[in-house]
TORKOL-4160 file (C-alpha; in steps of 0.2 Angstrom, whole numbers, padded with zeros to 4 digits, m for minus):
182
<pt num="1" X="0000" Y="0000" Z="0000"/>
<pt num="2" X="0007" Y="0017" Z="m0005"/>
<pt num="3" X="0008" Y="0030" Z="0008"/>
<pt num="4" X="0001" Y="0047" Z="0005"/>
<pt num="5" X="0012" Y="0063" Z="0007"/>
<pt num="6" X="0007" Y="0072" Z="0023"/>
<pt num="7" X="m0003" Y="0085" Z="0013"/>
<pt num="8" X="m0013" Y="0072" Z="0004"/>
<pt num="9" X="m0016" Y="0062" Z="0021"/>
<pt num="10" X="m0024" Y="0078" Z="0029"/>
<pt num="11" X="m0035" Y="0080" Z="0013"/>
<pt num="12" X="m0041" Y="0062" Z="0015"/>
<pt num="13" X="m0044" Y="0064" Z="0034"/>
<pt num="14" X="m0054" Y="0080" Z="0032"/>
<pt num="15" X="m0064" Y="0072" Z="0018"/>
<pt num="16" X="m0068" Y="0057" Z="0029"/>
<pt num="17" X="m0073" Y="0068" Z="0044"/>
<pt num="18" X="m0084" Y="0079" Z="0033"/>
<pt num="19" X="m0093" Y="0064" Z="0026"/>
<pt num="20" X="m0094" Y="0056" Z="0043"/>
<pt num="21" X="m0102" Y="0072" Z="0050"/>
<pt num="22" X="m0114" Y="0073" Z="0036"/>
<pt num="23" X="m0120" Y="0055" Z="0039"/>
<pt num="24" X="m0121" Y="0059" Z="0058"/>
<pt num="25" X="m0132" Y="0074" Z="0055"/>
<pt num="26" X="m0143" Y="0066" Z="0042"/>
<pt num="27" X="m0146" Y="0051" Z="0054"/>
<pt num="28" X="m0149" Y="0063" Z="0068"/>
<pt num="29" X="m0162" Y="0072" Z="0058"/>
<pt num="30" X="m0170" Y="0056" Z="0053"/>
<pt num="31" X="m0171" Y="0051" Z="0071"/>
<pt num="32" X="m0180" Y="0068" Z="0075"/>
<pt num="33" X="m0192" Y="0065" Z="0061"/>
<pt num="34" X="m0196" Y="0048" Z="0068"/>
<pt num="35" X="m0198" Y="0054" Z="0086"/>
<pt num="36" X="m0211" Y="0068" Z="0080"/>
<pt num="37" X="m0227" Y="0068" Z="0091"/>
<pt num="38" X="m0241" Y="0057" Z="0085"/>
<pt num="39" X="m0260" Y="0061" Z="0088"/>
<pt num="40" X="m0268" Y="0051" Z="0102"/>
<pt num="41" X="m0281" Y="0043" Z="0090"/>
<pt num="42" X="m0268" Y="0038" Z="0077"/>
<pt num="43" X="m0261" Y="0020" Z="0075"/>
<pt num="44" X="m0242" Y="0018" Z="0077"/>
<pt num="45" X="m0242" Y="0001" Z="0070"/>
<pt num="46" X="m0237" Y="m0002" Z="0052"/>
<pt num="47" X="m0248" Y="m0014" Z="0043"/>
<pt num="48" X="m0241" Y="m0032" Z="0041"/>
<pt num="49" X="m0239" Y="m0030" Z="0022"/>
<pt num="50" X="m0229" Y="m0014" Z="0024"/>
<pt num="51" X="m0218" Y="m0021" Z="0037"/>
<pt num="52" X="m0213" Y="m0036" Z="0026"/>
<pt num="53" X="m0210" Y="m0025" Z="0011"/>
<pt num="54" X="m0200" Y="m0012" Z="0021"/>
<pt num="55" X="m0188" Y="m0026" Z="0028"/>
<pt num="56" X="m0189" Y="m0038" Z="0013"/>
<pt num="57" X="m0171" Y="m0046" Z="0013"/>
<pt num="58" X="m0176" Y="m0053" Z="m0005"/>
<pt num="59" X="m0181" Y="m0037" Z="m0013"/>
<pt num="60" X="m0173" Y="m0038" Z="m0031"/>
<pt num="61" X="m0162" Y="m0053" Z="m0026"/>
<pt num="62" X="m0159" Y="m0070" Z="m0035"/>
<pt num="63" X="m0170" Y="m0084" Z="m0029"/>
<pt num="64" X="m0154" Y="m0093" Z="m0023"/>
<pt num="65" X="m0149" Y="m0079" Z="m0011"/>
<pt num="66" X="m0150" Y="m0083" Z="0008"/>
<pt num="67" X="m0163" Y="m0072" Z="0017"/>
<pt num="68" X="m0160" Y="m0080" Z="0034"/>
<pt num="69" X="m0151" Y="m0095" Z="0042"/>
<pt num="70" X="m0158" Y="m0106" Z="0055"/>
<pt num="71" X="m0150" Y="m0120" Z="0065"/>
<pt num="72" X="m0154" Y="m0139" Z="0066"/>
<pt num="73" X="m0142" Y="m0144" Z="0079"/>
<pt num="74" X="m0124" Y="m0139" Z="0074"/>
<pt num="75" X="m0129" Y="m0137" Z="0055"/>
<pt num="76" X="m0136" Y="m0121" Z="0047"/>
<pt num="77" X="m0152" Y="m0123" Z="0037"/>
<pt num="78" X="m0155" Y="m0108" Z="0025"/>
<pt num="79" X="m0171" Y="m0099" Z="0021"/>
<pt num="80" X="m0167" Y="m0094" Z="0003"/>
<pt num="81" X="m0177" Y="m0080" Z="m0006"/>
<pt num="82" X="m0185" Y="m0094" Z="m0017"/>
<pt num="83" X="m0200" Y="m0092" Z="m0028"/>
<pt num="84" X="m0219" Y="m0091" Z="m0026"/>
<pt num="85" X="m0218" Y="m0110" Z="m0023"/>
<pt num="86" X="m0204" Y="m0112" Z="m0010"/>
<pt num="87" X="m0193" Y="m0101" Z="0001"/>
<pt num="88" X="m0195" Y="m0084" Z="0009"/>
<pt num="89" X="m0206" Y="m0077" Z="m0006"/>
<pt num="90" X="m0217" Y="m0092" Z="m0004"/>
<pt num="91" X="m0220" Y="m0089" Z="0014"/>
<pt num="92" X="m0223" Y="m0070" Z="0012"/>
<pt num="93" X="m0235" Y="m0072" Z="m0003"/>
<pt num="94" X="m0246" Y="m0083" Z="0008"/>
<pt num="95" X="m0246" Y="m0069" Z="0022"/>
<pt num="96" X="m0237" Y="m0079" Z="0035"/>
<pt num="97" X="m0221" Y="m0070" Z="0038"/>
<pt num="98" X="m0219" Y="m0060" Z="0054"/>
<pt num="99" X="m0206" Y="m0060" Z="0068"/>
<pt num="100" X="m0216" Y="m0072" Z="0077"/>
<pt num="101" X="m0217" Y="m0084" Z="0062"/>
<pt num="102" X="m0198" Y="m0082" Z="0060"/>
<pt num="103" X="m0196" Y="m0087" Z="0079"/>
<pt num="104" X="m0207" Y="m0102" Z="0077"/>
<pt num="105" X="m0197" Y="m0108" Z="0062"/>
<pt num="106" X="m0181" Y="m0106" Z="0073"/>
<pt num="107" X="m0189" Y="m0115" Z="0088"/>
<pt num="108" X="m0196" Y="m0129" Z="0077"/>
<pt num="109" X="m0179" Y="m0133" Z="0068"/>
<pt num="110" X="m0168" Y="m0131" Z="0084"/>
<pt num="111" X="m0180" Y="m0139" Z="0097"/>
<pt num="112" X="m0192" Y="m0149" Z="0087"/>
<pt num="113" X="m0191" Y="m0167" Z="0080"/>
<pt num="114" X="m0190" Y="m0174" Z="0062"/>
<pt num="115" X="m0206" Y="m0184" Z="0060"/>
<pt num="116" X="m0201" Y="m0190" Z="0042"/>
<pt num="117" X="m0185" Y="m0185" Z="0032"/>
<pt num="118" X="m0186" Y="m0166" Z="0030"/>
<pt num="119" X="m0202" Y="m0163" Z="0040"/>
<pt num="120" X="m0200" Y="m0155" Z="0057"/>
<pt num="121" X="m0213" Y="m0152" Z="0070"/>
<pt num="122" X="m0212" Y="m0142" Z="0086"/>
<pt num="123" X="m0222" Y="m0155" Z="0096"/>
<pt num="124" X="m0224" Y="m0173" Z="0096"/>
<pt num="125" X="m0239" Y="m0177" Z="0085"/>
<pt num="126" X="m0252" Y="m0190" Z="0089"/>
<pt num="127" X="m0249" Y="m0192" Z="0108"/>
<pt num="128" X="m0262" Y="m0193" Z="0121"/>
<pt num="129" X="m0280" Y="m0198" Z="0121"/>
<pt num="130" X="m0292" Y="m0197" Z="0107"/>
<pt num="131" X="m0305" Y="m0187" Z="0116"/>
<pt num="132" X="m0293" Y="m0172" Z="0116"/>
<pt num="133" X="m0296" Y="m0158" Z="0103"/>
<pt num="134" X="m0284" Y="m0156" Z="0089"/>
<pt num="135" X="m0267" Y="m0148" Z="0094"/>
<pt num="136" X="m0260" Y="m0133" Z="0085"/>
<pt num="137" X="m0243" Y="m0138" Z="0079"/>
<pt num="138" X="m0230" Y="m0129" Z="0069"/>
<pt num="139" X="m0222" Y="m0138" Z="0054"/>
<pt num="140" X="m0207" Y="m0134" Z="0044"/>
<pt num="141" X="m0202" Y="m0143" Z="0027"/>
<pt num="142" X="m0184" Y="m0143" Z="0022"/>
<pt num="143" X="m0174" Y="m0150" Z="0007"/>
<pt num="144" X="m0157" Y="m0155" Z="0013"/>
<pt num="145" X="m0152" Y="m0159" Z="m0005"/>
<pt num="146" X="m0145" Y="m0148" Z="m0019"/>
<pt num="147" X="m0156" Y="m0134" Z="m0025"/>
<pt num="148" X="m0166" Y="m0140" Z="m0040"/>
<pt num="149" X="m0161" Y="m0158" Z="m0037"/>
<pt num="150" X="m0146" Y="m0156" Z="m0048"/>
<pt num="151" X="m0130" Y="m0164" Z="m0042"/>
<pt num="152" X="m0117" Y="m0150" Z="m0038"/>
<pt num="153" X="m0130" Y="m0137" Z="m0035"/>
<pt num="154" X="m0131" Y="m0126" Z="m0020"/>
<pt num="155" X="m0133" Y="m0138" Z="m0005"/>
<pt num="156" X="m0144" Y="m0138" Z="0005"/>
<pt num="157" X="m0158" Y="m0130" Z="m0004"/>
<pt num="158" X="m0165" Y="m0125" Z="0013"/>
<pt num="159" X="m0183" Y="m0122" Z="0020"/>
<pt num="160" X="m0196" Y="m0125" Z="0007"/>
<pt num="161" X="m0211" Y="m0120" Z="0018"/>
<pt num="162" X="m0217" Y="m0118" Z="0035"/>
<pt num="163" X="m0235" Y="m0118" Z="0042"/>
<pt num="164" X="m0247" Y="m0120" Z="0056"/>
<pt num="165" X="m0255" Y="m0138" Z="0056"/>
<pt num="166" X="m0269" Y="m0144" Z="0067"/>
<pt num="167" X="m0265" Y="m0162" Z="0072"/>
<pt num="168" X="m0276" Y="m0175" Z="0081"/>
<pt num="169" X="m0270" Y="m0187" Z="0094"/>
<pt num="170" X="m0268" Y="m0205" Z="0089"/>
<pt num="171" X="m0284" Y="m0215" Z="0091"/>
<pt num="172" X="m0282" Y="m0228" Z="0104"/>
<pt num="173" X="m0284" Y="m0246" Z="0098"/>
<pt num="174" X="m0302" Y="m0252" Z="0098"/>
<pt num="175" X="m0300" Y="m0264" Z="0113"/>
<pt num="176" X="m0291" Y="m0251" Z="0123"/>
<pt num="177" X="m0302" Y="m0236" Z="0119"/>
<pt num="178" X="m0316" Y="m0242" Z="0130"/>
<pt num="179" X="m0304" Y="m0243" Z="0145"/>
<pt num="180" X="m0294" Y="m0227" Z="0141"/>
<pt num="181" X="m0297" Y="m0213" Z="0154"/>
<pt num="182" X="m0293" Y="m0196" Z="0148"/>
């Protein structure tokens, strides 16, 4: 790296500080605008659709880009931008995405169990007595194989979809059902 002469170094430093100060002033002005008083009858919450579009990590991104990473034990499982049929854009298109939904995906993958290959649930499905009402469960479907199923592609493809699923407990065997106490 070539060193600047003293006069050039001073110019570089003064330009840097000028830009830094301008950025700070602009940020402070934005903070003041955000902190402006709001009428008592006005809602301060942004609609869900506006929140998603304002913080969309996949806006103008290729479908293979990673929007978020989640953990399944010691391994990362990406949620790629995807398309209308899988990934982040698929979940958003169906109106499911929120901070709470993101947290449920994380909890399901990290603390849940794999019922069948690539299908994770937060709670055990089908336990308990048959007279109990359906249980609200959270399901995450992942593809641990390469993107598009093509060998040598991005691996893993990642999260395909996530949804709330209502599950019913296992029906007790006919002979045991009469004796089962709930």
